[in-house]
MARGU-48415 format. One record per residue (C-alpha): residue in one letter; x, y, z. Coordinates in steps of 0.5 Angstrom, whole numbers, plus 2048, in hexadecimal, padded with zeros to 3 digits. Example, Ala and Ser with C-alpha at 12.3 -4.5 7.8 and 13.67 -1.06 7.14 Angstrom:
<pts>
A8197F7810
S81B7FE80E
</pts>
This chain:
<pts>
M7438057BB
Q74380D7BB
T7418107B4
T7478137B0
L7478177AA
Y74D8167A6
Q75081B7A0
L75381679C
E75A818798
L759817791
D75E81678B
Y75F81D788
S76581B783
N76081C77E
I75B821780
D75C827785
C755826788
G75082178A
M74D820791
S74B819795
Y74881979C
V7458137A0
F7418137A6
H74280C7AA
M73C80C7AE
Q73B8087B5
C7378037B1
G73C8017AD
R7398047A7
F73D8097A2
F73A8107A0
I73F81279A
I73F81A797
D74181A790
G74781578F
G74C81878B
Y74F818784
F75081277F
T757811780
T75980A77F
G759806786
E75580B789
E74F806789
D75380178C
R756805792
L74F807794
Y74C800794
D7527FE798
F75180479D
L74A80279E
K74B7FA79E
E7517FB7A3
R74C7FF7A8
C7467FB7A8
G7497F47A8
G7447F17A3
T73F7F479D
P7407FB79D
I7397FE79E
I73880579B
A73280879F
G73280E79A
W737811794
F736819793
F73981C78D
S73A82478E
H73A825786
A73B822780
H74282377F
D74781E77D
D74B81F783
H74581E787
I742818784
G747815780
N749810785
F74280E787
I74180B77F
Q74880777F
F746805787
V73F802785
Q7417FF77F
K7467FB782
Y7447FA789
R73C7FA789
E73C7F378B
Q7407F3791
V73D7F9794
V7357FB796
I733802794
E72D804797
K72C80B794
L72E81078F
I72D817790
Y72E81D78B
N72B822788
F72F824781
Q72D82A77C
S72B828775
I731826771
D731825769
L73381E769
P73781C763
E73481775E
I73A81475B
E73E80F75E
C744811761
D749810766
W74581276D
K74B815770
S74C81976A
S74781F76C
G743822771
P73C82076E
A73F81976C
I741818773
V73A81A775
R737815770
E73B810773
F73981177A
Y731810778
R73380A774
T73780777A
I73180877E
E72C805779
K7307FF778
F7337FE77F
C72F801784
K7287FF782
G7237FE788
I72880378C
P72380978F
I72581078C
F724816790
T72481D78D
P725822792
H722829792
T72382F796
G72082F79D
D72082779D
V7228247A3
F72481C7A3
Q7288177A7
V72D8127A5
G72E80E7AB
E72F8127B1
I7328187AC
T72D81E7AB
V72D8217A4
E72A8287A3
V72A82B79C
L72C83279B
F72D833794
T72C83078D
H72C832786
N725833786
D72683978A
L72A83D785
D727843782
S72B84477C
T72B83F776
E732840774
V73683D77A
I73C83A77B
F73C83277C
N73F833783
D739837786
C735831784
T73882E78A
T73382B78F
V73582E796
I73382A79C
T73582A7A4
T7368237A8
E7348237AF
Y73681E7B4
A73781E7BC
G7358267BC
Q73A8287B7
K73A82A7AF
V73E8297A9
L73D82E7A3
W73E82B79D
L73F830797
G74182C792
D74383178C
I73E83678D
D74083D78A
K73E84478B
E737844789
G73583E78D
S739841793
G735847792
I72E843792
L73183F798
L73284679C
Q72C84979A
N72784379C
K72B83E7A0
K7308427A4
N72D8407AB
K72F8397A9
L73683A7A7
L7388397AE
C73D8337AF
D7428307B2
I74682D7AC
V7468317A5
Q74882D79F
V74C83379B
S748834794
H74B83278D
H75282F790
G754835792
F75483878B
S74F83E78A
G74883D78D
A74483F793
T745846796
K74884879C
E74184A79F
I73F84279E
Y7458407A3
A7448467A8
A73D8447A9
T73F83C7AA
K74383E7B0
A7468377AF
K74C8347B4
A74F8307AE
A74F8307A7
F75082A7A2
W75482C79C
P753827796
T759829793
P760826791
D766827795
Y76A82A790
L76583078F
M766832796
K76D832796
E770839798
V77583B792
K779842793
D773844797
D76E843791
N76983D792
P76683C78C
L75F83B78F
L760842793
R76384678E
D75D84878A
N75884678F
N75784A796
V751846798
N756840799
L75A84479D
Y7558477A1
V75383F7A3
L75A83E7A4
T75B8447A9
D7548437AC
K7568437B4
N74F83F7B5
I7528397B1
Q7578357B5
N75882F7B0
H75982F7A9
W7598287A5
I75C82779E
S75A82179B
G760821797
N76482079D
G76181979F
T75A8167A1
V7588197A8
G7528167AC
I74E81A7B1
K74A8177B7
L74481B7B8
P74281F7BC
Y7498227B9
R74E8257BE
Y7548297BC
D7598247BE
A75581D7BC
A75781D7B5
V75B8177B2
S75F8187AC
Y7618127A8
P7688127A4
Q76881579D
H768811797
F769815791
F76F81A790
G77181F78B
C76D823786
P76A82177F
K76E821779
G76E828775
W76D82C77C
S77283277D
E778830780
F777835786
L771831789
C77582C78A
M77B82F78E
P77C82E795
</pts>
């Protein structure tokens, strides 16, 4: 079996962000990055996806979380609470900044801190005995045949007043001589530190576009990657060109830079459907799966939905 990297389509009908990536490795085990938002049914789709590909009990060799936003850790919570007895999880990998967690009882989906509190509760209740690895900048480790290198964590930030997205842990994954750069939701301060300290490590074959194509990262980051392909963990409705006014390009020349970069031959948008890339990546080797979700969430401006 050839190692395959999947960018999963998510149900963006309730939220305009979220990302979920799965490596299916030669040994049959999986390496998951984030997992998406807590949209109802997302946990079932992830379990069915893993089950279909392994034919038995899914073994998750590692589950990495870029940062503690609900659209990155929410589905893990509901997945583990429902399917913990049907899967094997060998390692959890994350480095979250300190967060003031609410002391009062409340619905865990009601706020960011409440979601983080539920994340820790879920691990304590459902993941006892599973090793937890806290990555730091400079760490290099293996998940199956995948080599992971840590380029940045929130510990590298200079200021005390930072935006949440800059607390992303940035990693590269390498297999068969090819690298993928995972930017998570990294923003401007984190991008500057990355360029200052790890510019020589940004060169990659595939880059994940930061913050779902909203403001995040910098043109200098993407220029340094010299990537041949880009993952967009982004709804399809945000990438529609309407009256020459794409909502992700209108106020963000960084995204326009990425879309017009002549080095980048493939742009994969998660809202368009799941895509599987057999590694090592080739320009014409991606397999696209049918799109399952259509339309914009209620309350969005109608012009986003226009053809």
